[in-house]
Backbone bond lengths (Angstrom), bond angles and torsions (degrees), N, CA, C in turn:
res aa  C-N    CA-C-N  psi(-1)  N-CA   C-N-CA  omega(-1)  CA-C   N-CA-C  phi
1 M - - - 1.492 - - 1.669 109.50 -
2 S 1.243 115.81 135.48 1.496 119.19 -176.73 1.431 109.36 -85.44
3 L 1.392 109.37 157.15 1.499 117.52 177.03 1.506 112.88 -62.29
4 S 1.328 114.84 -35.60 1.502 115.86 177.17 1.475 113.30 -67.26
5 A 1.346 124.24 -29.21 1.419 125.37 175.39 1.580 112.62 -70.90
6 A 1.408 110.10 -29.49 1.531 111.74 -179.76 1.492 111.58 -91.39
7 R 1.337 116.85 0.36 1.494 116.86 176.35 1.447 116.67 -64.21
8 P 1.201 125.23 128.20 1.450 124.74 -179.32 1.458 114.72 -56.37
9 A 1.331 112.90 133.68 1.432 118.19 178.07 1.508 115.39 -57.36
10 G 1.282 112.83 -24.97 1.609 118.78 -172.84 1.562 106.46 -70.02
11 S 1.433 119.04 -29.44 1.451 116.60 -179.70 1.519 112.54 -67.07
12 R 1.251 116.35 -34.84 1.469 122.49 176.00 1.602 108.86 -59.25
13 S 1.256 111.58 -45.60 1.535 120.83 179.08 1.508 112.07 -59.32
14 W 1.340 115.02 -43.84 1.427 122.10 175.71 1.513 112.16 -57.96
15 V 1.369 115.71 -44.75 1.402 118.77 179.12 1.457 110.66 -60.30
16 R 1.335 116.46 -50.27 1.463 117.03 178.99 1.540 117.65 -54.44
17 V 1.318 112.63 -28.46 1.475 120.66 -177.62 1.527 106.98 -85.35
18 V 1.265 123.67 -46.21 1.403 125.17 -172.68 1.452 111.96 -72.49
19 T 1.383 121.52 -39.61 1.401 123.93 -173.83 1.584 109.90 -60.68
20 P 1.245 124.33 -45.47 1.490 123.85 178.66 1.515 109.37 -64.57
21 L 1.348 117.02 -37.73 1.512 117.38 177.81 1.556 112.81 -64.74
22 L 1.322 114.43 -37.46 1.488 122.85 178.61 1.582 109.48 -62.07
23 S 1.302 112.75 -41.91 1.469 118.56 -179.98 1.479 113.12 -63.03
24 I 1.348 110.55 -43.38 1.536 113.94 -178.67 1.604 107.10 -66.62
25 V 1.308 115.37 -42.16 1.569 116.62 -178.48 1.524 103.99 -68.56
26 G 1.208 124.46 -34.49 1.521 121.74 173.82 1.482 114.73 -64.73
27 L 1.305 114.96 -37.09 1.532 118.33 172.61 1.643 111.34 -60.60
28 I 1.303 112.56 -50.44 1.602 118.33 176.20 1.429 109.65 -52.25
29 V 1.418 116.39 -49.57 1.600 116.24 -178.01 1.467 110.54 -62.47
30 V 1.343 118.53 -44.55 1.511 117.39 -177.83 1.641 106.27 -63.30
31 W 1.207 119.48 -40.62 1.379 122.29 -178.98 1.620 109.77 -57.96
32 D 1.323 113.31 -50.89 1.390 116.27 176.98 1.470 121.07 -63.44
33 L 1.420 113.36 -36.01 1.434 121.82 171.63 1.492 115.02 -62.36
34 A 1.399 114.02 -40.80 1.419 118.22 179.57 1.527 112.91 -59.39
35 V 1.429 111.78 -48.59 1.476 123.57 175.35 1.497 114.88 -47.29
36 R 1.448 109.46 -48.74 1.478 117.43 -176.94 1.470 114.47 -75.58
37 I 1.312 118.48 -43.50 1.466 123.70 -175.42 1.595 111.55 -64.14
38 F 1.334 111.40 -49.30 1.454 116.90 -172.99 1.602 108.75 -95.15
39 S 1.250 121.35 4.43 1.389 124.88 173.81 1.522 110.68 52.67
40 I 1.343 116.43 52.94 1.472 121.02 -179.48 1.463 108.71 -77.44
41 P 1.289 117.84 128.74 1.533 122.87 178.66 1.441 110.45 -58.11
42 K 1.409 111.24 148.06 1.476 122.21 173.65 1.490 113.44 -49.37
43 F 1.317 118.07 -46.25 1.488 117.42 -172.80 1.542 111.27 -74.21
44 V 1.330 120.28 -14.70 1.453 122.08 170.92 1.489 117.03 -86.80
45 L 1.348 116.12 -50.97 1.436 122.91 174.30 1.582 112.97 -150.93
46 P 1.327 113.84 106.28 1.518 118.37 -175.16 1.505 105.17 -68.85
47 S 1.270 118.51 158.73 1.497 125.36 169.02 1.587 108.75 -68.74
48 P 1.231 115.99 159.30 1.514 118.52 168.39 1.430 118.18 -47.50
49 G 1.464 112.57 -45.49 1.423 119.08 -178.97 1.557 111.01 -59.38
50 E 1.335 117.85 -46.29 1.377 122.26 174.34 1.521 116.84 -60.38
51 A 1.230 119.14 -35.50 1.469 123.32 -179.75 1.539 105.11 -74.10
52 F 1.319 121.60 -41.83 1.442 122.64 -177.91 1.545 106.53 -69.40
53 A 1.348 117.09 -40.28 1.524 122.08 177.41 1.485 108.34 -55.10
54 A 1.358 118.30 -45.97 1.414 123.75 -177.95 1.537 114.18 -58.86
55 I 1.414 114.69 -33.69 1.383 120.84 -178.23 1.556 106.34 -67.97
56 F 1.359 118.15 -53.72 1.513 121.85 173.32 1.518 117.65 -55.65
57 A 1.328 114.05 -38.42 1.462 114.18 -174.33 1.533 110.16 -75.11
58 D 1.330 120.86 -26.79 1.460 121.41 -175.60 1.580 108.16 -122.30
59 W 1.396 112.55 37.61 1.450 117.94 -174.65 1.545 109.52 -65.77
60 D 1.258 124.49 -33.99 1.404 126.22 178.71 1.658 107.53 -53.68
61 S 1.167 116.65 -54.94 1.428 124.36 179.40 1.678 112.93 -61.27
62 I 1.235 109.21 -45.89 1.413 117.14 -174.16 1.593 109.22 -76.65
63 G 1.457 113.38 -37.31 1.464 107.39 173.73 1.552 118.64 -68.97
64 R 1.273 115.04 -28.65 1.471 117.38 173.80 1.597 111.64 -66.90
65 G 1.248 110.68 -41.46 1.509 115.37 175.28 1.573 112.74 -65.10
66 L 1.226 113.57 -36.75 1.416 122.98 -178.43 1.630 108.44 -63.47
67 V 1.310 114.50 -40.85 1.466 115.72 178.34 1.503 114.27 -75.86
68 A 1.313 118.26 -30.98 1.438 120.39 176.63 1.517 111.77 -71.95
69 T 1.439 116.26 -42.43 1.412 118.27 -175.26 1.589 107.46 -70.66
70 S 1.375 113.25 -33.92 1.536 112.85 -177.72 1.472 109.58 -67.37
71 Q 1.305 120.19 -33.08 1.435 125.11 178.35 1.483 108.61 -61.45
72 V 1.271 117.26 -47.79 1.557 119.09 -178.07 1.467 107.03 -67.42
73 F 1.330 122.10 -44.70 1.429 124.47 -174.24 1.563 110.34 -63.61
74 I 1.313 115.33 -48.16 1.433 118.42 -175.31 1.579 112.03 -68.93
75 L 1.355 118.17 -45.41 1.383 118.02 178.97 1.518 119.49 -65.35
76 G 1.433 105.68 -42.03 1.554 117.94 175.47 1.547 108.74 -61.07
77 F 1.310 117.97 -43.76 1.390 121.08 -173.88 1.588 112.38 -71.97
78 V 1.295 115.81 -30.93 1.503 118.18 179.61 1.552 108.09 -77.33
79 I 1.232 112.64 -41.79 1.548 122.19 178.11 1.543 111.35 -56.03
80 G 1.340 113.88 -52.71 1.487 121.78 -178.76 1.449 112.18 -67.15
81 A 1.390 121.97 -40.39 1.399 127.57 173.36 1.480 110.38 -59.41
82 A 1.259 122.73 -51.14 1.408 127.28 -172.06 1.502 110.49 -68.99
83 L 1.321 118.75 -37.28 1.531 117.78 -176.06 1.607 105.77 -79.11
84 G 1.391 115.46 -34.28 1.473 113.23 176.56 1.530 114.79 -67.59
85 F 1.388 114.12 -33.93 1.512 115.97 177.54 1.489 109.39 -66.60
86 V 1.323 117.84 -50.31 1.500 121.07 -177.52 1.418 114.14 -58.17
87 L 1.437 117.21 -49.04 1.460 122.84 176.93 1.464 114.45 -55.21
88 A 1.431 112.90 -42.09 1.437 112.58 -176.93 1.558 113.53 -68.15
89 I 1.332 117.96 -25.19 1.382 123.96 -178.78 1.634 102.76 -74.34
90 V 1.288 118.17 -44.42 1.446 118.29 -178.25 1.446 112.69 -68.52
91 M 1.308 120.08 -34.62 1.506 124.05 178.03 1.463 112.24 -70.79
92 S 1.323 113.11 -31.65 1.523 120.31 179.50 1.500 111.25 -71.21
93 S 1.350 113.95 -26.45 1.531 113.84 -179.91 1.473 111.67 -88.90
94 S 1.263 128.05 -5.78 1.457 127.86 -179.76 1.525 108.14 -138.20
95 G 1.265 117.83 114.72 1.425 124.92 173.22 1.555 112.58 -56.77
96 I 1.377 113.12 -42.11 1.534 114.62 -178.93 1.507 108.93 -60.37
97 L 1.362 117.48 -47.06 1.446 122.44 -179.16 1.496 113.80 -60.15
98 Y 1.318 113.27 -37.76 1.496 120.61 -178.30 1.568 106.91 -65.47
99 R 1.374 121.55 -48.09 1.453 125.88 -176.32 1.495 104.57 -67.60
100 I 1.268 125.12 -41.61 1.488 119.74 179.38 1.550 117.04 -77.53
101 L 1.262 120.04 -36.03 1.442 121.57 179.71 1.510 121.40 -79.84
102 Y 1.355 107.90 -36.90 1.487 114.21 -174.56 1.592 111.98 -63.17
103 P 1.256 119.91 -41.88 1.619 116.94 177.76 1.547 106.88 -64.05
104 L 1.280 118.27 -36.27 1.398 121.71 179.90 1.535 113.01 -59.55
105 M 1.326 112.90 -45.56 1.515 120.02 178.08 1.542 111.02 -60.11
106 I 1.371 115.03 -42.72 1.455 122.97 178.19 1.511 108.83 -55.13
107 V 1.380 113.90 -54.57 1.512 120.49 -179.35 1.493 112.91 -57.35
108 S 1.367 114.48 -37.33 1.442 114.32 178.19 1.602 116.48 -62.34
109 Q 1.347 107.74 -33.27 1.568 112.65 -177.78 1.568 107.27 -84.10
110 A 1.353 117.82 -6.37 1.516 112.29 174.25 1.524 115.22 -84.60
111 I 1.382 110.08 -10.81 1.516 114.50 171.65 1.461 111.36 -81.24
112 P 1.371 116.28 136.30 1.432 121.37 -178.92 1.555 110.05 -64.85
113 V 1.223 118.21 140.11 1.496 122.89 176.76 1.433 112.71 -59.42
114 V 1.328 120.34 -33.44 1.536 119.74 -178.60 1.418 107.51 -68.47
115 A 1.319 121.61 -38.08 1.521 126.10 -174.25 1.654 103.06 -69.58
116 I 1.282 118.24 -42.31 1.515 121.22 178.43 1.453 107.86 -58.38
117 G 1.429 113.87 -49.41 1.461 116.79 -172.40 1.541 110.67 -60.66
118 A 1.317 113.18 -38.95 1.494 114.33 -179.89 1.617 110.54 -64.07
119 A 1.311 117.31 -37.40 1.510 118.14 176.12 1.559 111.17 -69.44
120 L 1.319 113.97 -35.30 1.526 115.93 179.65 1.543 109.59 -65.66
121 V 1.316 117.95 -36.85 1.500 116.43 -177.48 1.411 109.54 -64.04
122 I 1.454 116.71 -38.66 1.410 119.91 176.57 1.517 115.58 -65.42
123 W 1.309 118.06 -36.50 1.387 120.80 179.99 1.539 114.95 -86.39
124 L 1.329 115.09 -32.95 1.537 115.92 -172.92 1.530 109.34 -109.12
125 G 1.345 119.07 -7.35 1.455 125.52 -172.01 1.452 114.39 69.93
126 F 1.303 115.00 -165.89 1.504 119.14 178.86 1.475 109.85 -90.10
127 G 1.354 120.79 153.38 1.440 126.66 -175.08 1.393 113.10 130.46
128 L 1.359 114.98 -158.28 1.526 122.60 -169.59 1.431 106.82 -80.20
129 A 1.381 126.75 -37.75 1.453 125.51 -170.40 1.557 111.68 -53.72
130 P 1.348 120.87 -60.12 1.427 119.47 -174.89 1.618 111.91 -57.20
131 K 1.240 114.12 -37.94 1.461 118.02 179.79 1.422 114.26 -60.36
132 L 1.436 114.02 -46.01 1.542 120.46 174.51 1.479 110.19 -57.05
133 V 1.269 115.66 -42.90 1.532 118.54 179.41 1.413 115.59 -59.14
134 V 1.274 115.86 -44.58 1.585 122.56 -179.88 1.495 105.88 -63.78
135 V 1.266 126.28 -56.14 1.391 130.42 -175.22 1.709 106.56 -59.40
136 A 1.335 111.28 -44.07 1.559 111.14 -175.84 1.509 108.76 -69.73
137 M 1.341 123.16 -27.66 1.414 123.80 177.62 1.459 109.36 -65.07
138 I 1.291 116.61 -38.33 1.468 122.41 -173.01 1.463 112.19 -71.62
139 V 1.427 115.11 -32.18 1.481 118.11 174.00 1.462 113.69 -80.76
140 F 1.344 114.16 -33.29 1.471 120.56 -166.54 1.642 113.15 -58.29
141 F 1.259 113.29 -50.59 1.453 117.57 -173.82 1.521 112.44 -62.67
142 P 1.313 119.61 -51.08 1.449 117.45 -178.94 1.558 113.65 -60.25
143 V 1.369 114.19 -41.78 1.495 115.11 174.31 1.535 114.22 -56.57
144 L 1.473 110.27 -46.24 1.481 115.29 179.03 1.360 114.51 -56.22
145 V 1.351 118.90 -48.33 1.560 123.10 -174.25 1.561 106.02 -67.26
146 N 1.233 117.87 -45.51 1.502 118.44 -169.11 1.567 110.54 -72.12
147 V 1.350 115.65 -39.01 1.435 116.30 175.93 1.515 112.90 -69.67
148 L 1.247 118.97 -36.92 1.473 122.88 173.76 1.590 107.90 -59.40
149 D 1.280 117.52 -47.75 1.447 119.94 -179.78 1.531 110.97 -62.12
150 G 1.330 118.10 -34.76 1.443 122.36 175.41 1.462 111.65 -68.05
151 L 1.324 120.25 -46.45 1.453 127.56 179.76 1.575 107.00 -59.05
152 R 1.396 115.52 -53.09 1.473 115.12 179.04 1.335 125.74 -66.22
153 S 1.397 112.52 -12.99 1.531 119.49 176.09 1.574 112.63 -89.22
154 V 1.344 120.46 3.60 1.377 119.79 -178.32 1.555 109.09 -70.06
155 D 1.297 115.93 139.73 1.394 122.47 -178.67 1.572 111.31 -63.40
156 P 1.272 125.45 113.27 1.375 124.55 179.11 1.511 117.37 -56.62
157 D 1.260 110.70 -33.04 1.524 114.37 173.17 1.482 118.08 -60.26
158 S 1.289 113.23 -39.72 1.518 122.28 173.38 1.478 110.81 -58.11
159 I 1.338 116.77 -43.68 1.491 119.05 176.57 1.520 113.26 -67.32
160 N 1.233 116.84 -44.76 1.481 125.76 -179.83 1.563 108.98 -60.69
161 L 1.373 119.43 -41.58 1.440 126.10 173.97 1.369 109.14 -60.20
162 A 1.363 123.14 -44.39 1.445 122.42 -170.06 1.538 106.39 -72.65
163 R 1.328 115.68 -40.64 1.446 120.67 -177.85 1.591 109.05 -64.89
164 A 1.391 115.65 -40.02 1.422 118.44 178.14 1.492 113.57 -63.60
165 M 1.392 116.58 -24.18 1.453 120.28 178.62 1.478 111.65 -92.92
166 G 1.284 116.73 13.05 1.394 120.96 176.52 1.497 118.18 80.85
167 A 1.361 120.11 22.55 1.422 124.70 -177.81 1.496 105.55 -77.92
168 K 1.453 119.69 136.68 1.319 127.63 173.64 1.472 111.35 -71.98
169 P 1.345 120.59 161.27 1.463 122.17 -177.54 1.486 112.78 -66.55
170 W 1.340 125.20 -30.23 1.405 123.98 178.42 1.464 110.55 -72.68
171 W 1.348 115.49 -34.82 1.507 118.54 175.79 1.495 113.51 -68.60
172 T 1.362 115.31 -35.65 1.483 117.69 178.39 1.414 108.24 -67.85
173 F 1.325 123.78 -39.98 1.388 127.18 -178.13 1.622 105.34 -64.33
174 L 1.352 118.07 -53.33 1.425 115.36 -176.97 1.510 119.46 -60.15
175 I 1.403 113.29 -38.40 1.435 118.08 -173.34 1.509 113.80 -90.96
176 I 1.337 121.40 -28.26 1.505 128.57 -175.35 1.495 108.74 -105.37
177 K 1.297 114.72 -66.75 1.561 120.64 -167.75 1.394 110.13 -67.95
178 L 1.306 119.57 -48.75 1.500 123.07 -169.16 1.510 109.83 -57.91
179 P 1.404 118.55 -51.86 1.486 122.19 -176.83 1.591 106.15 -57.81
180 A 1.371 122.47 -35.52 1.346 118.97 178.34 1.397 114.93 -70.10
181 T 1.290 129.41 -8.17 1.393 128.77 -176.01 1.636 106.85 -101.66
182 L 1.341 117.11 -13.35 1.418 116.65 -175.29 1.550 118.35 -62.81
183 T 1.293 113.14 -49.19 1.452 120.83 -177.86 1.616 108.91 -61.66
184 P 1.328 122.18 -52.02 1.410 119.29 176.89 1.493 115.35 -68.74
185 L 1.394 115.65 -25.70 1.518 116.67 176.09 1.452 109.41 -68.85
186 F 1.360 123.02 -46.16 1.472 121.64 -176.89 1.470 111.70 -69.96
187 S 1.371 119.03 -27.27 1.401 121.27 170.40 1.543 112.89 -59.46
188 A 1.311 111.89 -48.59 1.495 119.46 177.25 1.490 112.16 -60.55
189 L 1.422 119.87 -41.06 1.420 124.53 179.75 1.517 108.54 -60.76
190 K 1.290 113.64 -54.39 1.481 116.33 -177.93 1.489 118.45 -54.85
191 M 1.356 112.87 -42.18 1.399 121.17 173.75 1.480 111.27 -62.97
192 S 1.325 117.38 -43.72 1.413 121.60 179.40 1.504 116.13 -70.31
193 A 1.351 120.33 -22.56 1.433 124.74 179.90 1.531 112.14 -63.22
194 T 1.344 113.91 -31.07 1.465 115.09 -178.85 1.554 110.35 -91.19
195 F 1.346 119.05 -35.38 1.439 120.28 175.39 1.474 111.27 -65.88
196 S 1.305 119.49 -31.67 1.470 120.07 -174.98 1.481 113.43 -66.34
197 V 1.281 117.15 -28.97 1.464 126.31 179.96 1.536 105.76 -63.54
198 T 1.366 114.94 -48.49 1.533 124.49 175.84 1.552 106.93 -55.69
199 G 1.287 114.19 -50.60 1.480 116.47 -176.54 1.540 110.96 -66.04
200 A 1.220 121.77 -34.25 1.532 122.65 177.32 1.617 107.03 -63.68
201 I 1.389 112.54 -41.44 1.490 115.07 -175.63 1.520 108.94 -63.20
202 L 1.379 112.34 -47.49 1.478 120.32 -177.31 1.540 107.63 -58.28
203 A 1.347 116.21 -51.09 1.473 123.22 -177.01 1.608 106.89 -57.78
204 E 1.312 119.60 -46.31 1.405 116.28 -177.09 1.520 114.79 -66.08
205 S 1.426 112.64 -32.81 1.470 112.31 178.59 1.463 114.74 -72.42
206 M 1.298 118.59 -6.29 1.423 124.41 -176.94 1.494 112.01 -110.48
207 A 1.277 117.52 -32.91 1.539 120.83 -167.76 1.450 113.16 -134.49
208 S 1.312 123.27 11.97 1.504 122.39 -171.45 1.454 113.70 -88.78
209 T 1.246 119.61 129.40 1.495 126.48 172.43 1.509 113.48 -111.31
210 T 1.336 115.28 -6.99 1.507 118.61 -174.61 1.441 110.63 -122.07
211 G 1.277 121.51 18.68 1.400 129.52 172.47 1.589 107.12 84.03
212 G 1.420 115.02 -153.76 1.391 120.54 -172.58 1.489 113.68 132.10
213 L 1.280 121.27 169.07 1.379 120.20 179.15 1.506 113.02 -66.96
214 G 1.248 119.63 -27.15 1.406 127.95 178.67 1.511 106.31 -64.05
215 V 1.271 121.90 -46.95 1.395 122.97 -177.46 1.548 112.44 -73.05
216 Y 1.365 110.06 -35.07 1.469 116.04 176.83 1.507 111.94 -67.79
217 L 1.364 119.71 -36.76 1.370 120.57 173.88 1.531 115.45 -61.10
218 S 1.375 114.45 -42.61 1.402 124.41 -177.85 1.609 106.90 -67.45
219 T 1.217 116.77 -36.73 1.415 119.32 175.97 1.463 119.44 -70.27
220 M 1.321 114.23 -36.36 1.432 119.74 169.97 1.491 113.20 -65.70
221 Q 1.259 115.20 -40.65 1.481 121.31 179.87 1.505 110.36 -67.41
222 G 1.256 120.91 -36.24 1.489 124.39 170.14 1.456 112.92 -60.89
223 R 1.348 117.83 -34.71 1.560 119.48 -177.27 1.664 107.52 -89.85
224 F 1.348 113.87 -0.45 1.487 109.30 -175.72 1.439 114.59 61.01
225 N 1.399 116.72 33.73 1.387 124.23 -178.37 1.555 107.70 -99.53
226 T 1.376 115.94 83.44 1.463 121.23 -171.33 1.432 106.95 -61.12
227 P 1.476 124.35 -50.45 1.525 116.55 -176.66 1.599 110.20 -58.12
228 G 1.251 118.91 -31.86 1.532 119.95 176.93 1.486 109.88 -65.11
229 V 1.270 114.60 -42.60 1.542 118.65 176.56 1.559 112.32 -56.22
230 F 1.316 112.04 -50.30 1.487 118.74 179.88 1.558 112.35 -65.24
231 A 1.308 114.94 -34.56 1.453 124.18 175.47 1.446 104.53 -55.44
232 A 1.290 121.76 -57.71 1.558 122.56 -179.82 1.515 110.56 -57.43
233 I 1.330 111.47 -42.80 1.590 111.68 -176.35 1.463 108.70 -61.75
234 I 1.287 121.56 -40.55 1.551 125.46 -171.91 1.542 103.57 -65.77
235 V 1.415 118.00 -45.46 1.458 117.16 -179.41 1.530 112.70 -69.28
236 L 1.350 119.94 -35.87 1.369 117.79 174.06 1.458 115.54 -64.74
237 A 1.317 118.59 -36.89 1.486 122.47 177.22 1.476 109.56 -65.89
238 S 1.309 114.95 -37.73 1.506 117.91 177.36 1.574 112.01 -65.09
239 I 1.271 118.70 -35.02 1.432 122.31 172.64 1.661 113.11 -60.72
240 G 1.256 111.00 -49.98 1.469 117.60 -179.19 1.548 109.19 -65.09
241 L 1.365 115.58 -41.65 1.578 119.28 179.90 1.500 108.11 -65.46
242 L 1.361 120.15 -42.94 1.441 116.60 -176.18 1.478 110.11 -68.78
243 A 1.340 117.20 -43.44 1.540 117.46 175.36 1.487 111.75 -51.58
244 F 1.399 116.44 -46.59 1.445 125.23 179.13 1.556 114.53 -53.99
245 L 1.364 112.09 -45.06 1.410 116.73 178.77 1.553 116.58 -73.23
246 L 1.392 111.83 -30.53 1.520 113.70 -179.83 1.524 104.75 -69.02
247 I 1.286 111.07 -46.27 1.579 111.90 -177.75 1.535 115.13 -64.33
248 S 1.364 119.86 -24.17 1.312 127.60 176.01 1.515 113.66 -72.09
249 V 1.410 110.25 -36.23 1.488 117.17 178.24 1.534 105.67 -71.54
250 W 1.356 118.52 -45.10 1.466 121.85 -178.85 1.545 109.28 -59.21
251 E 1.296 113.93 -41.89 1.512 116.36 -177.87 1.559 108.97 -66.42
252 S 1.291 119.32 -33.14 1.531 118.93 -178.46 1.565 108.41 -71.62
253 Q 1.321 112.33 -30.28 1.475 114.06 177.33 1.612 114.23 -78.80
254 A 1.297 114.90 -32.36 1.458 117.85 -172.01 1.537 107.56 -87.74
255 T 1.337 120.08 -20.64 1.557 122.30 179.44 1.502 105.55 -124.82
256 P 1.324 119.22 76.93 1.484 122.28 -176.24 1.607 107.80 -74.56
257 W 1.377 113.79 -21.64 1.477 114.16 -179.10 1.527 109.78 -67.19
258 R 1.356 120.21 -25.49 1.415 121.17 177.46 1.494 112.70 -66.16
259 R 1.325 118.92 -26.12 1.487 121.79 -174.08 1.645 106.04 -84.67
260 T 1.221 113.05 -25.18 1.440 112.17 -173.54 1.528 114.06 -107.20
261 S 1.337 118.45 -18.63 1.448 117.84 -176.32 1.548 115.54 -92.55
262 V 1.388 113.86 -17.34 1.382 120.07 -173.16 1.624 107.42 -94.13
263 V 1.335 120.22 109.35 1.469 120.19 -174.48 1.521 102.91 -130.21
264 P 1.245 121.97 131.82 1.456 120.95 -171.81 1.627 103.57 -69.17
265 R 1.287 112.78 141.04 1.381 123.80 -177.82 1.609 112.84 -56.58
266 R 1.169 114.53 -42.89 1.525 121.43 -175.15 1.531 106.88 -70.20
267 R 1.222 121.58 -35.29 1.394 121.15 174.41 1.596 115.58 -70.71
268 R 1.373 113.77 -36.92 1.424 117.20 175.12 1.529 112.65 -59.23
269 Y 1.339 116.39 -46.85 1.439 122.46 173.92 1.434 112.73 -60.03
270 R 1.280 124.48 -41.62 1.407 126.93 -177.81 1.538 112.24 -68.63
271 D 1.382 113.65 -37.28 1.454 120.81 176.04 1.544 111.59 -66.46
272 S 1.313 115.95 -50.31 1.440 119.87 -179.85 1.482 112.14 -63.00
273 A 1.432 117.87 -35.09 1.414 116.45 179.69 1.569 111.78 -72.18
274 T 1.372 117.05 -29.15 1.464 118.91 173.95 1.484 113.08 -69.07
275 L 1.424 116.32 -36.24 1.457 114.91 -179.10 1.479 108.02 -74.02
276 D 1.234 123.63 -27.12 1.434 124.97 177.08 1.634 110.85 -70.79
């Protein structure tokens, strides 16, 4: 038995966690060094220390904005993902609906979000509703397309075999079709987690009456407060990063076969050679 086979699985998990953290720390170090070496003025690019100091100095405003933006982000994300998933299932069950609705979905994504946001403000007024719609639209299409691809990639022979064995439609969906959607679904959710933050900021800048980090960012920009702008950027990036990590953890728990079935080819050859 090789040493690599006996290596604890937890060590590989630590590597997967520590490596991204080191890359973020490296980015902050490069940022700080660039400001110091090139003597970049504070109003052009503040140092990381100044940006983080701005977060703590104005945490009352940033904290309130964080709560408001998180509400828009979470609710819009859940609504968009749920609608995209359900509609994908409906469209995959009917060829006519697929041919009718799919072009309409593509056309809807060709319209700029800013233009849609302006119309939503006219229709729904200022407040939470138009912001939720903007975020939900950003999440909706990636989930719809990825889940549709997963459902359409299911092996027809597996479905026919299940039917021949007397499986009911709901059982066929749960056992065969649903697992096929999980990998593309989580890929869409991880991608949408970062885009949704941008959507929330755009929506708040157009339709917010209760504040939010989008409003805070615009206010700091109008005051030429560059540290305040970067403080908001750091908080927003943290929201997207946290959402991405949570979805990744959820994915690892919902798709355990991906953790056990994917083994590097070079390692398999090395382990088999050692056993021989």
